[in-house]
Backbone of each chain as ProteinMPNN parsed JSONL, in Angstrom:
{"seq_chain_A": "NAGVTQTPKFQVLKTGQSMTLQCAQDMNHNSMYWYRQDPGMGLRLIYYSASEGTTDKGEVPNGYNVSRLNKREFSLRLESAAPSQTSVYFCASRDRGLPTNEKLFFGSGTQLSVL", "coords_chain_A": {"N_chain_A": [[65.618, 74.756, 68.032], [67.136, 77.29, 69.981], [68.547, 76.979, 72.312], [70.671, 77.936, 74.885], [71.117, 81.309, 75.075], [73.464, 83.834, 75.136], [74.204, 87.234, 75.636], [76.246, 90.188, 75.632], [78.694, 88.779, 73.312], [81.276, 89.667, 73.499], [82.824, 92.189, 75.493], [84.083, 95.304, 76.514], [84.916, 97.146, 79.304], [85.303, 100.136, 81.27], [86.883, 100.679, 84.411], [84.573, 100.926, 87.048], [82.342, 101.298, 85.472], [79.022, 100.135, 84.645], [77.21, 97.173, 83.755], [74.993, 94.805, 82.164], [74.78, 91.369, 81.758], [73.103, 89.319, 79.576], [70.98, 86.47, 79.565], [69.204, 83.864, 78.1], [66.968, 81.122, 77.844], [65.33, 78.664, 75.896], [64.146, 76.302, 76.58], [62.425, 75.706, 78.556], [63.475, 75.297, 81.093], [63.91, 74.93, 84.631], [66.123, 75.49, 86.333], [68.824, 77.759, 86.438], [72.101, 79.165, 85.821], [75.005, 81.171, 86.624], [78.365, 81.424, 85.768], [81.863, 82.136, 86.208], [84.88, 81.951, 84.386], [88.223, 81.552, 84.855], [91.729, 81.436, 84.055], [93.268, 78.532, 85.279], [91.533, 78.413, 87.407], [89.202, 77.151, 86.935], [85.651, 76.672, 86.569], [83.739, 78.887, 88.314], [81.046, 79.258, 90.467], [78.763, 81.865, 90.394], [76.106, 82.95, 90.867], [72.961, 81.266, 91.253], [69.791, 79.966, 90.157], [67.082, 78.252, 91.193], [64.479, 78.211, 90.461], [61.893, 80.156, 88.883], [61.807, 83.384, 90.219], [63.414, 82.86, 92.4], [66.693, 83.169, 93.744], [70.107, 82.333, 94.443], [73.19, 82.695, 96.225], [76.394, 81.809, 94.927], [79.697, 80.546, 94.815], [81.322, 82.81, 94.412], [79.972, 85.517, 94.781], [80.334, 88.244, 95.27], [80.205, 91.608, 94.191], [78.461, 91.257, 92.162], [75.081, 91.13, 90.89], [71.939, 89.503, 90.415], [69.072, 88.747, 88.355], [66.149, 86.951, 88.12], [64.134, 87.16, 85.8], [61.976, 85.966, 84.566], [60.859, 82.683, 83.683], [62.439, 82.117, 81.495], [64.607, 83.926, 81.413], [67.706, 85.04, 82.821], [69.575, 87.293, 84.272], [72.797, 88.859, 84.698], [74.339, 91.283, 86.62], [76.817, 93.773, 86.729], [77.564, 96.177, 88.885], [79.532, 98.109, 89.429], [82.15, 97.895, 87.707], [85.22, 96.099, 88.095], [88.775, 95.59, 87.571], [89.376, 92.985, 88.45], [87.2, 91.553, 87.728], [87.472, 90.859, 85.148], [87.038, 88.332, 82.876], [85.799, 85.199, 81.555], [82.442, 84.669, 81.098], [79.889, 82.38, 81.754], [76.627, 81.296, 81.092], [74.202, 78.937, 82.146], [71.729, 76.363, 81.828], [69.426, 74.005, 83.216], [67.753, 70.906, 82.941], [65.398, 69.698, 85.025], [64.196, 67.152, 84.937], [63.297, 63.728, 84.634], [65.763, 61.512, 86.006], [67.071, 60.189, 83.943], [66.912, 61.993, 81.969], [68.545, 64.008, 82.632], [70.232, 66.912, 81.955], [72.562, 69.451, 81.163], [72.864, 72.631, 79.874], [74.972, 74.868, 78.216], [75.615, 78.327, 77.552], [77.369, 80.186, 74.973], [79.267, 81.812, 76.057], [80.659, 84.876, 77.442], [83.13, 87.141, 76.811], [84.649, 89.236, 78.92], [86.317, 92.231, 79.485], [87.838, 94.349, 81.799], [89.088, 97.464, 82.09]], "CA_chain_A": [[65.836, 75.335, 69.355], [68.372, 78.041, 70.101], [69.257, 76.524, 73.497], [70.984, 79.019, 75.81], [71.658, 82.445, 74.333], [74.099, 84.851, 75.951], [74.647, 88.453, 74.965], [76.983, 90.128, 74.371], [79.777, 87.79, 73.253], [82.474, 90.382, 73.915], [82.555, 93.503, 76.074], [85.185, 95.978, 77.196], [84.429, 98.18, 80.218], [86.264, 100.862, 82.097], [86.648, 100.514, 85.847], [83.482, 101.732, 87.57], [81.158, 101.231, 84.623], [78.102, 99.034, 84.948], [76.643, 96.497, 82.59], [74.198, 93.608, 82.423], [74.907, 90.247, 80.839], [71.797, 88.719, 79.388], [70.939, 85.041, 79.284], [67.852, 83.363, 77.888], [66.884, 79.745, 77.354], [64.011, 78.395, 75.33], [63.899, 74.88, 76.803], [61.51, 75.59, 79.692], [64.219, 74.787, 82.247], [63.727, 75.621, 85.903], [67.38, 75.912, 86.954], [69.762, 78.524, 85.629], [73.36, 79.408, 86.526], [76.047, 82.037, 86.08], [79.721, 81.061, 86.165], [82.981, 82.818, 85.59], [86.001, 81.041, 84.152], [89.532, 82.198, 84.826], [92.795, 80.442, 83.882], [93.715, 77.856, 86.489], [90.527, 78.461, 88.476], [88.02, 76.393, 86.552], [84.381, 77.398, 86.535], [83.293, 79.231, 89.659], [79.634, 79.6, 90.48], [78.507, 83.214, 90.909], [74.745, 82.876, 91.375], [72.118, 80.318, 90.571], [68.363, 80.127, 90.38], [66.446, 76.939, 91.085], [63.164, 78.378, 89.838], [61.507, 81.554, 88.662], [61.56, 84.126, 91.439], [64.385, 82.542, 93.456], [68.113, 83.204, 93.393], [70.992, 82.008, 95.566], [74.599, 82.978, 96.013], [77.295, 80.7, 94.695], [81.013, 80.612, 95.454], [81.954, 84.124, 94.273], [78.903, 86.457, 94.422], [80.619, 89.649, 95.556], [80.366, 92.478, 93.039], [77.459, 90.889, 91.157], [73.684, 90.92, 91.237], [71.223, 88.761, 89.381], [67.618, 88.843, 88.306], [65.44, 85.906, 87.354], [62.997, 87.962, 85.368], [60.914, 85.012, 84.274], [61.459, 81.36, 83.586], [63.38, 82.079, 80.384], [65.727, 84.857, 81.45], [68.483, 85.131, 84.059], [70.594, 88.277, 83.935], [73.881, 89.112, 85.659], [74.684, 92.701, 86.554], [77.996, 94.31, 87.403], [77.181, 97.551, 89.208], [80.715, 98.955, 89.327], [83.119, 96.901, 87.253], [86.604, 96.171, 88.564], [89.658, 94.738, 86.76], [89.312, 91.594, 88.925], [86.048, 90.904, 87.107], [87.851, 90.421, 83.801], [86.848, 86.885, 82.883], [84.807, 84.677, 80.619], [81.235, 84.37, 81.849], [79.007, 81.391, 81.143], [75.296, 81.028, 81.616], [73.809, 77.556, 81.9], [70.407, 75.986, 82.313], [69.368, 72.564, 83.471], [66.459, 70.247, 82.921], [65.221, 68.901, 86.247], [63.218, 66.114, 84.701], [63.689, 62.403, 85.087], [67.224, 61.37, 86.042], [67.604, 59.767, 82.653], [66.903, 63.149, 81.078], [69.402, 65.024, 83.23], [71.118, 67.572, 80.999], [72.969, 70.816, 81.459], [73.167, 73.319, 78.627], [75.754, 76.086, 78.399], [75.712, 79.333, 76.512], [78.668, 80.224, 74.305], [80.196, 82.59, 76.856], [80.898, 86.309, 77.231], [84.476, 87.563, 77.172], [84.573, 90.582, 79.488], [87.573, 92.853, 79.92], [87.639, 95.586, 82.552], [90.361, 98.176, 82.027]], "C_chain_A": [[67.15, 76.075, 69.408], [69.178, 77.573, 71.307], [69.42, 77.666, 74.474], [71.693, 80.12, 75.042], [72.189, 83.489, 75.293], [74.439, 86.053, 75.092], [75.209, 89.433, 75.99], [78.02, 89.008, 74.4], [81.094, 88.393, 73.722], [82.074, 91.742, 74.485], [83.815, 94.022, 76.738], [84.589, 97.116, 78.022], [85.594, 98.921, 80.838], [85.9, 100.635, 83.562], [85.558, 101.481, 86.311], [82.223, 101.724, 86.716], [80.287, 100.054, 85.037], [77.634, 98.401, 83.643], [75.857, 95.269, 83.039], [74.456, 92.583, 81.339], [73.555, 89.548, 80.791], [71.923, 87.229, 79.069], [69.491, 84.618, 79.133], [67.913, 81.938, 77.37], [65.437, 79.476, 76.926], [63.607, 76.944, 75.523], [62.991, 74.628, 78.007], [62.186, 74.998, 80.936], [63.929, 75.604, 83.498], [65.026, 76.233, 86.43], [68.276, 76.644, 85.976], [70.941, 78.955, 86.488], [74.203, 80.466, 85.814], [77.389, 81.611, 86.669], [80.705, 82.056, 85.563], [84.126, 81.816, 85.464], [87.279, 81.84, 83.999], [90.604, 81.12, 84.704], [93.235, 79.856, 85.221], [92.698, 77.8, 87.612], [89.28, 77.663, 88.136], [86.8, 77.284, 86.439], [83.94, 77.658, 87.969], [81.877, 79.789, 89.597], [79.432, 80.976, 91.12], [77.151, 83.25, 91.607], [74.015, 81.766, 90.632], [70.665, 80.534, 90.983], [67.692, 78.783, 90.15], [65.063, 77.028, 90.444], [62.892, 79.862, 89.664], [61.213, 82.212, 90.005], [62.521, 83.831, 92.566], [65.796, 82.637, 92.918], [68.931, 82.907, 94.644], [72.424, 82.334, 95.219], [75.379, 81.698, 95.797], [78.602, 80.903, 95.441], [81.611, 82.022, 95.45], [80.932, 85.203, 93.909], [79.251, 87.934, 94.565], [80.875, 90.447, 94.285], [79.349, 92.22, 91.94], [76.06, 90.887, 91.761], [73.014, 90.184, 90.089], [69.735, 89.03, 89.474], [67.087, 87.668, 87.507], [64.11, 86.525, 86.962], [61.764, 87.112, 85.109], [61.589, 83.663, 84.099], [62.546, 81.318, 82.52], [64.683, 82.827, 80.662], [66.373, 84.962, 82.834], [69.655, 86.063, 83.774], [71.582, 88.473, 85.076], [74.326, 90.555, 85.512], [75.95, 92.993, 87.359], [77.706, 95.791, 87.647], [78.345, 98.52, 89.032], [81.897, 98.044, 88.994], [84.523, 97.18, 87.782], [87.48, 95.281, 87.692], [89.627, 93.27, 87.176], [88.12, 90.833, 88.336], [86.28, 90.587, 85.63], [87.832, 88.904, 83.777], [85.978, 86.49, 81.698], [83.621, 84.212, 81.452], [80.353, 83.409, 81.051], [77.681, 81.348, 81.878], [74.959, 79.577, 81.288], [72.396, 77.341, 82.412], [70.314, 74.477, 82.367], [67.923, 72.085, 83.495], [66.335, 69.389, 84.161], [64.135, 67.853, 86.077], [63.665, 64.795, 85.286], [65.212, 62.301, 85.091], [67.823, 60.982, 84.708], [67.637, 60.913, 81.665], [67.796, 64.271, 81.592], [70.36, 65.615, 82.205], [71.386, 68.992, 81.461], [73.397, 71.459, 80.159], [73.896, 74.623, 78.934], [75.557, 77.038, 77.235], [77.133, 79.354, 75.964], [79.683, 81.101, 75.016], [80.281, 84.046, 76.467], [82.304, 86.626, 77.708], [84.411, 89.008, 77.63], [85.952, 91.046, 79.929], [87.253, 94.171, 80.609], [88.995, 96.286, 82.658], [90.505, 99.18, 83.176]], "O_chain_A": [[68.171, 75.569, 68.943], [70.396, 77.755, 71.325], [68.439, 78.302, 74.86], [72.738, 79.894, 74.433], [71.463, 83.976, 76.16], [74.905, 85.912, 73.961], [74.701, 89.504, 77.109], [78.194, 88.357, 75.43], [81.935, 87.69, 74.284], [81.117, 92.366, 74.027], [84.523, 93.288, 77.429], [83.848, 97.949, 77.5], [86.712, 98.412, 80.922], [84.734, 100.423, 83.895], [85.599, 102.676, 86.019], [81.151, 102.103, 87.188], [80.744, 99.113, 85.685], [77.665, 99.021, 82.579], [76.038, 94.766, 84.147], [74.363, 92.883, 80.149], [72.954, 89.233, 81.818], [72.855, 86.799, 78.389], [68.646, 84.977, 79.954], [68.781, 81.584, 76.572], [64.48, 79.986, 77.508], [62.824, 76.404, 74.741], [62.808, 73.486, 78.429], [61.556, 74.293, 81.724], [63.729, 76.817, 83.431], [65.028, 77.364, 86.917], [68.465, 76.214, 84.838], [70.823, 79.096, 87.705], [74.133, 80.636, 84.597], [77.54, 81.456, 87.881], [80.426, 82.719, 84.564], [84.315, 80.952, 86.32], [87.395, 82.696, 83.122], [90.416, 80.007, 85.195], [93.534, 80.585, 86.168], [92.962, 77.208, 88.659], [88.392, 77.517, 88.976], [86.908, 78.494, 86.24], [83.789, 76.718, 88.749], [81.562, 80.664, 88.791], [79.874, 81.221, 92.243], [77.067, 83.548, 92.798], [74.4, 81.377, 89.529], [70.357, 81.175, 91.987], [67.729, 78.241, 89.046], [64.541, 76.032, 89.943], [63.582, 80.708, 90.232], [60.468, 81.674, 90.825], [62.458, 84.488, 93.605], [66.071, 82.242, 91.785], [68.503, 83.193, 95.762], [72.827, 82.259, 94.058], [75.086, 80.655, 96.382], [78.605, 81.379, 96.577], [82.329, 82.39, 96.38], [81.016, 85.761, 92.815], [78.54, 88.788, 94.036], [81.647, 90.037, 93.418], [79.367, 92.884, 90.903], [75.875, 90.676, 92.96], [73.465, 90.238, 88.945], [69.213, 89.468, 90.499], [67.509, 87.417, 86.379], [63.112, 86.431, 87.677], [60.641, 87.519, 85.409], [62.787, 83.535, 84.35], [63.492, 80.54, 82.646], [65.746, 82.413, 80.199], [65.696, 84.971, 83.862], [70.617, 85.672, 83.112], [71.258, 88.283, 86.248], [74.654, 91.001, 84.412], [76.125, 92.534, 88.488], [77.614, 96.567, 86.696], [78.157, 99.632, 88.539], [82.551, 97.498, 89.883], [84.951, 98.328, 87.899], [86.985, 94.308, 87.123], [89.833, 92.393, 86.337], [88.049, 89.608, 88.438], [85.38, 90.1, 84.947], [88.525, 88.258, 84.563], [85.492, 87.335, 80.948], [83.784, 83.447, 82.402], [80.108, 83.593, 79.859], [77.623, 81.36, 83.108], [75.39, 79.054, 80.261], [71.928, 78.042, 83.309], [71.026, 73.765, 81.659], [67.019, 72.757, 83.991], [67.099, 68.438, 84.33], [63.274, 67.679, 86.939], [64.335, 64.756, 86.317], [65.878, 62.934, 84.272], [68.937, 61.385, 84.372], [68.307, 60.829, 80.636], [67.796, 65.368, 81.034], [71.2, 64.906, 81.651], [70.536, 69.639, 82.072], [74.205, 70.895, 79.421], [73.482, 75.386, 79.807], [75.361, 76.623, 76.092], [77.998, 78.621, 76.442], [80.848, 81.134, 74.62], [80.015, 84.417, 75.324], [82.634, 86.406, 78.873], [84.15, 89.907, 76.831], [86.659, 90.344, 80.651], [86.506, 94.999, 80.088], [89.933, 95.751, 83.249], [91.522, 99.866, 83.273]]}, "seq_chain_B": "AQTVTQSQPEMSVQEAETVTLSCTYDTSESDYYLFWYKQPPSRQMILVIRQEAYKQQNATENRFSVNFQKAAKSFSLKISDSQLGDAAMYFCAYLTQGGSEKLVFGKGTKLTVNP", "coords_chain_B": {"N_chain_B": [[80.001, 73.113, 102.828], [79.89, 72.097, 99.436], [82.677, 70.821, 97.71], [84.868, 70.428, 94.924], [87.622, 68.66, 93.793], [90.257, 68.588, 91.567], [93.152, 67.094, 91.085], [95.104, 67.051, 89.197], [96.526, 69.252, 87.222], [97.448, 69.137, 84.604], [97.577, 66.615, 82.081], [98.97, 64.055, 79.999], [98.76, 61.898, 77.151], [99.457, 59.136, 75.008], [98.321, 58.756, 71.702], [95.758, 56.372, 71.196], [96.261, 55.117, 73.569], [95.401, 54.628, 77.09], [94.012, 56.784, 79.539], [93.621, 58.157, 82.815], [91.695, 60.431, 84.579], [91.605, 62.237, 87.58], [89.276, 62.885, 90.26], [88.028, 64.227, 93.202], [85.623, 64.755, 95.796], [83.833, 66.674, 98.209], [81.301, 66.226, 100.461], [78.339, 66.162, 102.497], [76.05, 65.079, 101.819], [73.793, 62.501, 100.647], [72.553, 62.047, 98.301], [73.087, 62.867, 95.04], [74.407, 64.195, 91.932], [77.085, 63.458, 89.678], [79.385, 64.718, 87.289], [81.303, 64.674, 84.234], [82.744, 67.073, 82.206], [83.746, 68.25, 79.009], [85.839, 70.666, 77.603], [86.697, 72.031, 74.732], [89.051, 74.069, 72.783], [87.233, 75.838, 71.624], [85.604, 76.695, 73.622], [83.122, 75.699, 74.126], [80.99, 73.829, 76.254], [80.857, 70.453, 76.823], [78.982, 67.677, 77.623], [80.342, 64.772, 78.94], [79.994, 62.464, 80.524], [77.791, 61.174, 83.056], [76.908, 60.49, 86.473], [74.722, 59.013, 88.732], [74.445, 59.296, 92.207], [73.116, 57.355, 93.684], [73.315, 55.089, 92.253], [75.123, 52.143, 92.043], [76.472, 51.006, 89.965], [79.022, 51.717, 87.67], [79.066, 54.432, 85.379], [79.155, 54.344, 81.797], [80.179, 55.495, 78.596], [80.643, 54.773, 75.567], [83.943, 55.127, 74.729], [84.5, 56.246, 77.139], [84.569, 55.97, 80.622], [83.694, 55.715, 84.104], [85.084, 55.527, 87.399], [83.488, 55.186, 90.151], [83.609, 55.788, 93.453], [81.871, 55.834, 96.123], [82.087, 55.885, 98.95], [84.702, 56.703, 99.298], [84.516, 59.107, 98.113], [85.243, 59.636, 95.442], [85.72, 60.103, 91.969], [86.671, 59.167, 89.17], [87.706, 59.582, 85.745], [88.02, 57.519, 82.981], [89.601, 57.332, 79.918], [89.607, 55.493, 77.122], [91.535, 54.144, 74.377], [92.607, 56.614, 73.329], [92.025, 59.563, 71.422], [93.054, 62.086, 69.034], [91.177, 64.1, 69.017], [90.275, 64.107, 71.594], [91.725, 65.825, 73.086], [91.609, 68.447, 75.347], [90.204, 70.652, 77.883], [89.146, 69.147, 80.869], [86.467, 68.95, 83.051], [85.35, 68.168, 86.263], [82.255, 67.83, 87.943], [79.803, 68.595, 90.475], [76.515, 68.104, 91.555], [74.014, 69.199, 93.668], [71.119, 67.683, 95.103], [67.575, 67.595, 95.881], [66.314, 70.092, 95.781], [68.06, 72.276, 96.143], [69.82, 72.641, 93.951], [72.424, 73.432, 93.442], [75.337, 73.65, 91.562], [78.603, 72.766, 91.235], [81.993, 73.117, 90.083], [85.192, 71.528, 89.474], [88.67, 72.607, 89.188], [89.678, 71.828, 86.806], [91.348, 69.743, 84.331], [93.892, 69.773, 82.029], [94.077, 68.028, 79.129], [96.392, 66.568, 77.016], [96.881, 65.045, 73.911], [99.139, 63.014, 72.425], [100.443, 62.396, 69.176]], "CA_chain_B": [[79.863, 73.446, 101.41], [80.433, 71.078, 98.555], [83.861, 71.205, 96.948], [85.336, 69.447, 93.946], [89.062, 68.812, 93.634], [90.955, 67.871, 90.499], [94.535, 67.259, 91.545], [96.025, 66.995, 88.055], [96.297, 70.399, 86.336], [97.707, 68.733, 83.224], [97.886, 65.207, 81.828], [99.209, 63.771, 78.592], [98.588, 60.484, 76.798], [99.731, 58.823, 73.614], [97.173, 58.33, 70.911], [95.374, 54.958, 71.3], [96.483, 54.631, 74.929], [94.363, 54.899, 78.089], [94.389, 57.769, 80.552], [92.63, 58.328, 83.878], [91.681, 61.744, 85.218], [91.125, 62.09, 88.955], [88.373, 63.878, 90.846], [87.465, 63.921, 94.506], [84.66, 65.778, 96.197], [83.519, 66.685, 99.629], [79.894, 66.493, 100.69], [77.694, 65.407, 103.565], [74.791, 64.6, 101.275], [73.808, 61.127, 100.154], [71.934, 62.012, 96.979], [73.669, 63.917, 94.202], [74.903, 63.783, 90.622], [78.448, 63.817, 89.317], [79.53, 64.868, 85.846], [82.542, 65.089, 83.582], [82.53, 67.909, 81.037], [84.897, 68.509, 78.158], [85.818, 71.994, 77.009], [87.737, 72.239, 73.715], [89.414, 75.497, 72.635], [86.071, 76.63, 71.226], [84.954, 77.089, 74.89], [81.853, 75.005, 74.313], [81.001, 72.822, 77.311], [80.253, 69.233, 76.281], [78.82, 66.627, 78.627], [81.012, 63.517, 78.6], [79.386, 61.343, 81.229], [77.213, 61.542, 84.345], [76.706, 59.378, 87.402], [73.832, 59.273, 89.858], [75.098, 58.774, 93.401], [72.405, 56.198, 94.224], [73.632, 53.928, 91.421], [76.44, 51.564, 92.318], [77.12, 50.668, 88.706], [79.76, 52.813, 87.057], [78.56, 54.846, 84.078], [80.039, 54.221, 80.637], [79.716, 56.081, 77.343], [81.602, 54.42, 74.513], [85.33, 55.013, 75.214], [84.602, 56.933, 78.419], [83.967, 55.281, 81.757], [84.07, 56.295, 85.388], [85.248, 54.697, 88.582], [82.791, 55.927, 91.192], [83.804, 55.217, 94.782], [81.086, 56.766, 96.934], [82.631, 55.989, 100.311], [85.942, 57.468, 99.206], [84.179, 60.369, 97.457], [86.146, 59.705, 94.31], [84.982, 59.976, 90.702], [87.69, 59.324, 88.141], [87.298, 59.377, 84.351], [88.965, 56.762, 82.162], [89.425, 57.475, 78.479], [90.28, 54.396, 76.437], [91.811, 54.351, 72.95], [92.588, 58.074, 73.206], [92.078, 60.131, 70.08], [93.523, 63.476, 69.017], [90.034, 64.947, 69.328], [89.997, 64.114, 73.033], [92.501, 66.894, 73.704], [90.706, 69.491, 75.829], [90.081, 70.766, 79.335], [88.102, 68.291, 81.414], [85.988, 69.436, 84.342], [84.497, 67.343, 87.095], [81.243, 68.694, 88.544], [78.929, 68.011, 91.497], [75.21, 68.755, 91.615], [73.195, 68.809, 94.811], [69.735, 67.354, 94.823], [66.682, 67.981, 96.961], [65.796, 71.444, 95.684], [69.075, 73.319, 96.141], [70.254, 72.784, 92.558], [73.747, 74.033, 93.358], [76.222, 72.892, 90.684], [79.96, 73.305, 91.358], [82.991, 72.482, 89.232], [86.597, 71.54, 89.843], [89.476, 73.572, 88.449], [89.934, 71.315, 85.477], [92.582, 69.066, 83.932], [94.166, 69.936, 80.61], [94.552, 66.781, 78.547], [97.096, 66.623, 75.725], [96.999, 63.738, 73.263], [100.3, 63.033, 71.538], [100.308, 61.442, 68.062]], "C_chain_B": [[80.521, 72.357, 100.569], [81.648, 71.627, 97.805], [84.266, 70.063, 96.036], [86.816, 69.715, 93.694], [89.584, 67.947, 92.495], [92.445, 68.117, 90.717], [95.557, 67.281, 90.42], [95.759, 68.182, 87.131], [96.49, 70.036, 84.867], [98.011, 67.242, 83.177], [98.17, 65.062, 80.335], [99.109, 62.274, 78.361], [98.953, 60.311, 75.328], [98.432, 58.391, 72.94], [97.014, 56.814, 71.013], [95.614, 54.361, 72.694], [95.311, 55.038, 75.833], [94.873, 55.886, 79.122], [93.249, 57.891, 81.566], [92.796, 59.702, 84.524], [91.014, 61.62, 86.584], [90.208, 63.224, 89.379], [87.939, 63.376, 92.211], [86.54, 65.053, 94.894], [84.363, 65.633, 97.672], [82.051, 67.061, 99.793], [79.407, 65.688, 101.877], [76.358, 64.828, 103.09], [74.93, 63.167, 100.781], [73.266, 61.023, 98.738], [72.451, 63.184, 96.152], [74.03, 63.318, 92.851], [76.362, 64.208, 90.49], [78.565, 63.817, 87.804], [81.001, 65.043, 85.473], [82.151, 65.87, 82.33], [83.853, 68.106, 80.316], [84.743, 69.907, 77.582], [86.969, 72.124, 76.023], [88.066, 73.724, 73.593], [88.254, 76.395, 72.215], [85.28, 77.168, 72.413], [83.599, 76.439, 75.098], [81.983, 73.949, 75.397], [80.219, 71.596, 76.831], [80.174, 68.186, 77.388], [79.473, 65.34, 78.129], [80.274, 62.342, 79.226], [78.82, 61.847, 82.554], [76.94, 60.286, 85.167], [75.74, 59.82, 88.492], [74.419, 58.593, 91.089], [74.422, 57.521, 93.93], [72.675, 54.931, 93.407], [75.03, 53.415, 91.748], [77.204, 51.265, 91.036], [77.786, 51.887, 88.104], [79.205, 53.127, 85.67], [79.619, 54.651, 82.988], [79.365, 54.875, 79.431], [80.805, 55.847, 76.301], [83.007, 54.279, 75.106], [85.536, 55.637, 76.597], [83.913, 56.124, 79.507], [84.445, 55.95, 83.038], [84.296, 55.194, 86.407], [84.705, 55.511, 89.75], [82.934, 55.179, 92.512], [83.13, 56.15, 95.793], [81.673, 56.96, 98.327], [83.907, 56.835, 100.324], [85.734, 58.842, 98.593], [85.141, 60.643, 96.31], [85.38, 59.404, 93.033], [85.963, 60.195, 89.556], [87.136, 58.971, 86.76], [88.39, 58.628, 83.608], [88.607, 56.936, 80.697], [90.258, 56.388, 77.815], [90.493, 54.743, 74.968], [91.783, 55.86, 72.632], [92.769, 58.533, 71.761], [92.514, 61.595, 70.153], [92.4, 64.438, 69.39], [89.655, 64.965, 70.796], [90.769, 65.218, 73.754], [91.586, 68.06, 74.063], [90.927, 69.682, 77.315], [88.937, 69.87, 79.771], [87.761, 68.77, 82.824], [85.09, 68.394, 84.999], [83.499, 68.28, 87.785], [80.329, 67.908, 89.469], [77.634, 68.812, 91.532], [74.444, 68.256, 92.823], [71.783, 68.478, 94.348], [68.848, 67.874, 95.947], [66.271, 69.431, 96.96], [66.837, 72.526, 95.625], [69.564, 73.642, 94.733], [71.614, 73.44, 92.414], [74.685, 73.122, 92.584], [77.611, 73.524, 90.725], [80.939, 72.453, 90.563], [84.361, 72.471, 89.905], [87.354, 72.509, 88.956], [89.877, 73.08, 87.062], [91.272, 70.636, 85.313], [92.749, 69.249, 82.435], [94.772, 68.657, 80.072], [95.165, 67.035, 77.175], [97.193, 65.217, 75.185], [98.114, 63.836, 72.227], [100.173, 61.996, 70.426], [101.432, 60.412, 68.054]], "O_chain_B": [[81.547, 71.784, 100.935], [81.635, 72.762, 97.328], [84.038, 68.892, 96.336], [87.216, 70.846, 93.418], [89.376, 66.734, 92.469], [92.927, 69.238, 90.547], [96.743, 67.504, 90.661], [94.835, 68.116, 86.32], [95.794, 70.553, 83.993], [98.612, 66.68, 84.092], [97.68, 65.839, 79.516], [99.345, 61.479, 79.271], [98.779, 61.22, 74.516], [97.573, 57.749, 73.546], [97.988, 56.066, 70.93], [95.214, 53.229, 72.962], [94.368, 55.699, 75.398], [96.033, 55.827, 79.529], [92.075, 57.747, 81.225], [93.886, 60.081, 84.953], [89.977, 60.97, 86.719], [90.339, 64.36, 88.925], [87.528, 62.225, 92.353], [86.654, 66.169, 94.387], [84.617, 64.596, 98.285], [81.616, 68.106, 99.309], [79.987, 64.659, 102.224], [75.638, 64.18, 103.849], [76.034, 62.683, 100.53], [73.492, 60.025, 98.054], [72.274, 64.345, 96.521], [73.969, 62.105, 92.651], [76.807, 65.178, 91.103], [77.925, 63.017, 87.12], [81.82, 65.493, 86.274], [81.354, 65.413, 81.511], [84.923, 68.127, 80.924], [83.664, 70.291, 77.131], [88.112, 72.309, 76.441], [87.421, 74.551, 74.236], [88.304, 77.604, 72.439], [84.389, 78.0, 72.242], [82.988, 76.616, 76.152], [82.99, 73.243, 75.45], [79.046, 71.706, 76.474], [81.182, 67.852, 78.011], [79.187, 64.878, 77.024], [79.967, 61.355, 78.558], [79.311, 62.83, 83.109], [76.768, 59.189, 84.637], [75.919, 60.874, 89.102], [74.844, 57.44, 91.019], [75.079, 56.695, 94.564], [72.306, 53.831, 93.821], [75.999, 54.174, 91.73], [78.435, 51.269, 91.021], [77.19, 52.962, 88.035], [78.91, 52.225, 84.887], [80.818, 54.777, 83.236], [78.146, 54.813, 79.272], [81.754, 56.622, 76.178], [83.233, 53.381, 75.917], [86.63, 55.559, 77.157], [82.793, 55.649, 79.319], [85.456, 56.652, 83.057], [83.77, 54.088, 86.29], [85.373, 56.406, 90.267], [82.432, 54.065, 92.66], [83.728, 57.121, 96.257], [81.743, 58.085, 98.822], [84.147, 57.592, 101.264], [86.659, 59.654, 98.553], [85.757, 61.705, 96.213], [84.495, 58.549, 93.018], [86.066, 61.304, 89.032], [86.215, 58.164, 86.633], [89.547, 59.047, 83.602], [87.466, 56.719, 80.288], [91.483, 56.375, 77.94], [89.743, 55.526, 74.386], [91.026, 56.309, 71.772], [93.551, 57.969, 70.996], [92.367, 62.254, 71.182], [92.645, 65.473, 70.009], [88.803, 65.754, 71.206], [90.488, 65.51, 74.917], [90.88, 68.595, 73.209], [91.725, 68.979, 77.935], [87.887, 69.831, 79.13], [88.637, 68.965, 83.667], [84.198, 67.824, 84.371], [83.856, 69.394, 88.167], [80.107, 66.713, 89.277], [77.653, 70.043, 91.537], [74.244, 67.053, 92.995], [71.329, 68.957, 93.308], [69.335, 68.529, 96.869], [65.914, 69.971, 98.007], [66.558, 73.609, 95.111], [69.701, 74.813, 94.378], [71.925, 73.96, 91.342], [74.814, 71.944, 92.914], [77.791, 74.669, 90.309], [80.752, 71.249, 90.391], [84.651, 73.288, 90.779], [86.773, 73.154, 88.083], [90.365, 73.857, 86.242], [92.217, 70.909, 86.054], [91.852, 68.919, 81.66], [95.85, 68.244, 80.5], [94.544, 67.632, 76.296], [97.549, 64.293, 75.916], [98.046, 64.627, 71.286], [99.833, 60.843, 70.693], [101.465, 59.541, 67.185]]}, "name": "protein", "num_of_chains": 2, "seq": "NAGVTQTPKFQVLKTGQSMTLQCAQDMNHNSMYWYRQDPGMGLRLIYYSASEGTTDKGEVPNGYNVSRLNKREFSLRLESAAPSQTSVYFCASRDRGLPTNEKLFFGSGTQLSVLAQTVTQSQPEMSVQEAETVTLSCTYDTSESDYYLFWYKQPPSRQMILVIRQEAYKQQNATENRFSVNFQKAAKSFSLKISDSQLGDAAMYFCAYLTQGGSEKLVFGKGTKLTVNP"}
């Protein structure tokens, strides 16, 4: 199993450019998440999806859009990148099975720099 | 809105000693999960321990244990017999239940283990 796969691992953008961060999981999980991690700020929830076809805003959704294309994939789009969006982005997925099987899986992260 | 607070940005402990990391949270819900995650410099997120809110018994995983005080909304992590490999960022996290699937993290505590 590959688990949670994020692409790209690194990206440099100029202010105003757009890009999509891709995330895919092969564990048949219902719930998927996008976080950003900044020094001293911990992990902040951008958007999440409890099931295919549904998405909800998290703590810091402004400047981002998401698509839950199918059960496997959950993409994050920056329409017009700003320097404030320089961060490390993590995708995660969760198994909503029995409580004893509760697990959260993270991707390896995307380092994004906006110049 | 659910919030998670980690009041200790940094902590240090001597090898083989015990250290406790603090976490408090704010919620009006009665059913939820709590987690502690470890993030080493590799940025990988590693589940340390989890607690179901409906369980009164504190969770334990080898050298890691929690002190879960539901009424006080407190969820501290105790690391016994600290090892050099325990040095990392530690994040406390809260997961809503009942379909929302919202998962939020605290800002983290950087743990240093001194030889």
